[in-house]
C-alpha positions in Angstrom: 13.8 -15.1 -89.1 17.3 -15.0 -87.4 18.8 -12.1 -86.3 21.1 -11.3 -89.0 18.3 -11.4 -91.2 16.0 -9.0 -89.2 18.9 -6.4 -88.1 19.8 -6.8 -92.5 16.3 -5.2 -92.9 15.9 -3.0 -90.2 19.0 -1.6 -91.5 17.8 -1.2 -95.4 15.0 0.5 -93.8 16.8 2.9 -92.7 19.0 3.8 -95.2 15.9 4.5 -97.5 14.3 6.7 -95.4 17.6 8.6 -94.9 18.2 8.3 -98.9 14.3 10.3 -98.8 14.7 12.4 -95.8 18.2 13.6 -97.8 16.3 13.7 -100.7 13.7 16.1 -99.3 16.0 18.4 -98.0 18.0 18.6 -101.1 14.2 19.8 -103.3 13.7 22.2 -100.6 10.4 20.6 -99.8 11.1 20.4 -96.1 11.6 24.1 -95.2 13.9 24.7 -92.2 14.5 20.9 -92.0 18.1 22.1 -93.4 19.6 24.5 -90.9 18.4 21.9 -88.1 20.4 18.5 -90.1 23.6 21.4 -90.0 22.6 21.2 -86.4 22.9 17.6 -85.7 25.4 16.6 -87.8 27.7 19.1 -86.1 26.6 17.7 -83.2 27.3 14.4 -84.0 30.9 15.1 -85.0 31.4 17.4 -81.4 30.5 13.9 -79.8 32.7 11.6 -82.2 36.0 13.8 -81.6 35.2 13.5 -77.6 34.3 9.9 -78.1 37.7 9.2 -80.0 39.9 11.3 -76.9 38.4 9.2 -74.7 39.2 6.2 -76.5 42.6 7.3 -77.7 42.6 7.7 -73.7 41.8 4.3 -72.6 44.4 2.9 -75.6 47.1 5.0 -73.4 46.1 3.7 -70.2 45.9 -0.4 -71.7 49.1 -0.1 -73.4 51.1 0.9 -69.9 49.0 -2.0 -67.9 50.1 -4.6 -70.8 53.6 -3.3 -70.5 53.9 -3.0 -66.9 52.4 -6.5 -67.0 55.0 -7.5 -69.6 57.8 -5.5 -67.3 56.9 -8.0 -64.0 56.7 -11.2 -66.6 60.6 -10.0 -67.2 61.1 -9.6 -63.5 59.4 -13.1 -62.6 61.7 -14.5 -64.3 64.6 -13.6 -64.0 63.6 -14.6 -60.5 63.3 -17.9 -61.7 66.0 -18.5 -63.6 68.3 -17.4 -60.9 67.0 -19.2 -58.2 67.1 -22.2 -60.8 70.6 -21.5 -60.8 71.3 -20.9 -58.1 69.9 -24.5 -57.1 71.8 -26.3 -59.6 74.9 -25.3 -57.5 73.8 -26.1 -54.9 72.8 -29.4 -56.0 76.4 -29.8 -57.8 78.3 -28.6 -54.6 76.4 -31.6 -52.7 78.0 -33.5 -55.1 81.3 -32.6 -54.7 81.2 -33.2 -51.2 83.0 -36.1 -50.1 80.9 -38.4 -47.9 
């Protein structure tokens, strides 16, 4: 059994178990579980919001690093072009000098 099949079966088992739990809660057969489920979902939503804010901060940091890297790359390229131009001017001056 490969990993895809294994994880697929685990996922389907979780879906089936969740569906059974949802049916039991909605029909009122399990007393006292609905408030617990509500608290768990509220905690999950709060966790998601926290993770999204952290992810947004990380995204902004990565964008800053990329922008700085692009600027540094442009500066290197400009310096290299200036050096090549200076070398070309120097070479042409040497060629024009009479021997």
